[in-house]
C-alpha positions in Angstrom: 75.5 264.7 198.9 72.8 266.6 200.8 73.9 267.8 204.2 70.3 268.4 205.3 69.4 264.8 204.8 72.5 263.7 206.7 71.6 266.0 209.6 68.0 264.7 209.8 69.2 261.1 210.0 71.9 262.1 212.5 69.4 263.6 214.9 67.0 260.7 214.5 69.7 258.1 215.4 70.8 260.2 218.4 67.3 260.6 219.7 66.8 256.8 219.4 69.9 256.1 221.4 69.1 258.6 224.3 65.6 257.2 224.6 66.9 253.7 225.3 67.8 254.3 228.9 69.1 250.8 229.5 71.6 250.9 226.7 72.5 254.5 227.5 73.2 253.7 231.2 75.2 250.5 230.4 77.5 252.4 228.1 78.7 254.3 231.1 78.4 251.7 233.8 80.2 248.8 232.1 83.6 250.5 231.4 83.6 252.1 234.9 83.1 248.7 236.6 86.0 247.2 234.6 88.3 250.1 235.5 87.3 250.0 239.2 87.8 246.2 239.3 91.3 246.3 237.8 92.2 249.3 239.9 91.2 247.4 243.0 93.2 244.3 242.1 96.2 245.8 240.5 96.2 249.5 241.4 98.0 249.4 244.7 101.7 250.1 244.7 102.2 247.6 247.5 100.7 244.7 245.7 103.0 241.7 245.3 103.6 239.9 242.0 104.2 236.3 243.1 102.4 234.3 245.7 104.4 231.9 248.0 102.5 229.4 250.1 103.7 228.8 253.6 102.9 225.8 255.9 102.3 225.1 258.6 100.5 228.4 259.3 97.2 228.9 261.1 95.9 231.9 259.2 95.6 232.7 255.5 97.7 235.8 255.8 101.3 235.4 256.8 102.8 238.2 258.9 106.4 238.6 257.8 107.4 239.9 261.2 106.1 236.8 263.0 107.0 234.1 260.4 110.4 232.4 260.7 111.3 233.1 257.0 114.8 232.1 256.0 117.3 234.4 254.4 115.9 237.7 253.2 112.5 236.4 252.3 110.9 238.6 254.9 112.0 241.7 253.0 111.5 240.5 249.5 109.4 243.1 247.6 108.0 240.8 244.9 106.7 238.0 247.1 103.5 237.7 248.9 103.0 234.9 251.4 99.9 232.9 251.9 99.4 230.5 254.9 98.2 226.9 254.8 97.5 224.6 257.7 98.8 221.4 256.0 101.0 220.4 253.1 98.1 218.7 251.3 96.1 221.9 251.3 99.0 223.9 249.9 100.0 221.3 247.3 96.4 221.2 246.0 96.3 225.0 245.7 99.7 225.0 243.9 98.5 222.3 241.5 95.7 224.6 240.4 98.2 227.5 239.9 96.6 229.7 242.6 100.0 230.2 244.1 103.4 230.1 242.4 105.5 228.3 245.0 104.9 226.3 248.2 107.4 226.4 251.1 107.6 224.4 254.3 108.7 226.2 257.5 111.2 223.7 258.9 114.2 224.4 261.2 116.3 221.9 259.2 116.2 224.0 256.1 113.6 225.3 253.5 111.8 222.7 251.4 109.6 223.9 248.5 107.4 222.8 245.7 106.9 224.3 242.2 105.0 223.6 239.0 106.1 223.8 235.4 104.4 227.2 234.9 106.6 230.2 233.9 105.5 232.2 237.0 106.5 229.3 239.2 110.0 229.3 237.8 110.4 233.0 238.3 109.1 232.7 241.9 111.7 229.9 242.4 114.5 232.2 241.2 113.4 235.0 243.5 113.2 232.4 246.3 116.8 231.3 245.7 118.0 234.9 245.4 116.5 235.8 248.7 118.2 232.8 250.4 121.7 234.0 249.3 123.7 236.3 251.6 124.4 239.8 250.3 128.0 239.1 249.6 127.1 236.3 247.2 125.1 238.6 244.9 126.2 239.2 241.4 128.6 242.0 240.4 126.0 243.9 238.4 125.3 247.5 239.2 121.7 248.5 239.8 120.5 251.6 238.0 117.2 253.4 238.6 115.3 254.9 235.7 114.3 258.5 236.0 110.8 259.9 235.6 107.4 259.3 237.0 106.4 255.6 237.1 103.5 254.4 235.0 100.9 252.5 236.9 99.2 249.5 235.4 95.9 251.3 235.6 97.3 254.2 233.6 98.4 251.8 230.9 95.2 249.8 231.0 92.6 252.6 231.1 93.0 253.7 227.4 92.6 250.1 226.4 89.3 249.7 228.3 87.9 252.9 226.8 89.1 251.8 223.3 87.5 248.4 223.8 84.2 250.0 224.8 84.4 252.2 221.7 85.1 249.2 219.5 82.1 247.1 220.7 79.8 250.2 220.7 80.8 251.0 217.2 80.5 247.5 215.8 77.2 246.8 217.6 75.8 250.3 217.3 76.4 250.6 213.6 76.7 247.1 212.1 74.1 245.3 214.2 71.6 248.1 214.2 71.6 248.6 210.4 71.2 244.8 209.9 68.2 244.9 212.3 66.7 247.9 210.3 67.1 245.9 207.1 65.4 242.9 208.6 62.5 244.9 210.0 61.9 246.7 206.7 63.0 250.2 207.9 65.7 250.5 205.2 63.2 249.5 202.6 61.0 252.5 203.6 64.0 254.8 203.5 64.9 253.6 200.0 61.7 255.2 198.8 63.0 258.6 200.0 65.6 260.8 198.3 68.1 259.6 200.9 71.2 258.0 199.3 73.2 255.1 200.7 76.4 257.2 201.3 74.3 259.9 203.1 72.6 257.3 205.3 75.8 255.6 206.2 77.6 258.9 206.8 74.8 260.0 209.2 75.0 256.7 211.0 78.8 256.9 211.4 78.7 260.6 212.5 75.9 259.8 215.0 77.8 256.9 216.5 81.1 258.8 216.8 79.3 261.7 218.5 77.9 259.2 221.0 81.2 257.5 221.4 83.0 260.8 222.2 80.3 262.0 224.5 80.5 258.7 226.4 84.3 258.9 226.4 84.4 262.3 227.9 81.9 261.5 230.7 83.8 258.2 231.5 87.2 259.9 231.6 86.0 262.7 233.9 84.2 260.2 236.2 87.1 257.7 236.4 89.7 260.5 236.8 87.9 261.7 239.9 88.5 258.3 241.6 91.8 257.2 240.1 93.6 260.4 239.3 95.1 259.4 235.9 98.5 260.8 235.0 98.4 262.3 231.5 101.8 263.3 230.2 100.7 264.8 226.9 97.9 267.1 225.6 94.2 266.4 226.1 93.5 267.8 222.6 95.8 265.3 221.0 94.1 262.5 223.1 90.7 263.6 221.8 92.0 263.7 218.2 93.5 260.2 218.5 90.3 258.8 220.0 88.1 260.6 217.5 89.9 259.4 214.4 90.2 255.9 215.9 86.5 255.9 216.6 85.7 257.0 213.0 87.7 254.0 211.8 85.9 251.6 214.0 82.5 253.0 213.0 83.3 252.7 209.3 84.3 249.1 209.9 80.9 248.6 211.4 79.4 249.9 208.1 81.2 247.1 206.2 79.6 244.5 208.6 76.2 246.1 207.9 76.5 246.4 204.2 74.9 243.2 203.2 73.9 241.3 206.3 70.2 240.5 206.7 70.3 238.2 209.7 70.9 239.4 213.3 72.5 236.1 214.2 74.9 236.3 211.3 75.7 240.0 212.1 76.3 239.0 215.8 78.7 236.3 214.7 80.6 238.6 212.4 80.9 241.3 215.1 82.3 238.8 217.5 84.6 237.3 214.9 86.1 240.8 214.3 85.9 242.2 217.8 87.4 239.5 220.0 90.6 238.9 218.0 91.0 242.7 217.8 90.6 243.0 221.6 93.3 240.5 222.3 95.8 241.3 219.6 95.6 245.1 219.9 97.1 245.2 223.3 94.0 246.1 225.2 94.9 243.9 228.2 98.6 243.0 227.7 101.6 243.9 225.5 102.6 241.8 222.5 106.3 242.3 223.3 108.0 238.9 223.0 105.1 237.5 220.8 105.9 236.0 217.3 106.6 238.5 214.6 103.8 237.2 212.4 101.3 237.9 215.2 102.6 241.5 215.6 102.2 242.0 211.8 98.6 240.6 212.0 97.8 243.1 214.8 98.8 245.9 212.4 95.7 245.2 210.3 93.4 246.3 213.2 92.4 249.9 213.7 92.3 249.4 217.4 96.0 248.7 217.4 96.9 252.1 215.9 94.4 254.0 218.0 95.8 252.5 221.3 99.4 253.1 220.1 98.7 256.8 219.5 96.6 257.3 222.7 99.1 255.6 225.0 102.0 257.5 223.4 100.3 260.8 224.3 99.0 259.7 227.7 102.0 257.8 229.0 105.0 259.2 227.1 103.9 262.8 226.4 104.1 262.4 222.6 103.0 265.2 220.4 101.1 265.3 217.1 104.4 265.0 215.1 105.0 261.7 216.9 101.6 260.1 216.4 100.7 261.3 212.9 101.7 258.0 211.3 99.2 256.2 213.4 96.5 258.8 212.7 97.3 258.6 208.9 96.8 254.8 209.0 93.5 255.3 210.8 92.3 258.0 208.4 93.2 255.7 205.4 91.3 252.8 207.0 88.3 255.0 207.6 88.2 256.1 204.0 88.6 252.6 202.6 85.9 251.1 205.0 83.4 253.9 204.3 83.8 253.6 200.5 83.7 249.8 200.6 80.6 249.8 202.8 78.9 252.3 200.5 79.6 250.2 197.4 78.3 247.0 199.0 75.4 248.6 200.8 71.9 247.2 200.0 68.6 248.6 201.2 66.8 245.2 200.8 67.5 241.8 202.3 
């Protein structure tokens, strides 16, 4: 292995990326827009979880102080009230699951409509609980957990960064090498002393450098607006993201090992990327999911990277706590890199 040849290919790939201003700018803009959108929708502490439609009401927003809400509905924390002029308008909205429960303001007693959706059943339970007087509540004792609360955006932000890294690694390594093979660039490189392992290592190192560069800029920029709460060490966060990024880049090398069609490579990247995005808890937790689905998620490097990153960021975990996840990621990186090198072909 010649380090000089790896360095030359490393610089060449970085120069190509930075010259493409459109791709360079989109790598920063896209994750920021996603974070900003979710922070706007879910970031507020006063946001309500379940929407209850109220009719008849003249405006779309129901003022709890003015509305004759029965029981303790006016002070229910988990309910947001939306006004409708007529019952037909409210029922149509409920039928499309835009609200979770519809209630009629009637002096004779509350009448309501629900759907078969799980959220609708939960809203109904909250509705009934709010109608009961305090003395009829259960005998359970409420206990408050101690510690700083974790906002949804604090839990989601690592997932968005990891998702951006995943697609950037798969497309930036796998798709680009396939395009080089189709355009004949790899055939020209074959005539040089460059070896397959050296070329693939340079591609992987170049991409992880770009991924970490983008990650740092994105983190600093988003933190200025959303003030993320990091319980653990930033050094351990960088290590977790770095080893996870290497694993994703090496997976991209496997995609690029033999492919000669950009369409086929695009399909393979989507086939790998989309299930990984949904099963690796980027957007939501798999708690309560079938056990076989949880076991399937263990096969994805994104799962282990996010588990380590969130443990550091949200729980203050140290290196001794996340080393099993890092060990799995390092093993995946080694296997993917060796497998990609063995299968790699310069020609179509």
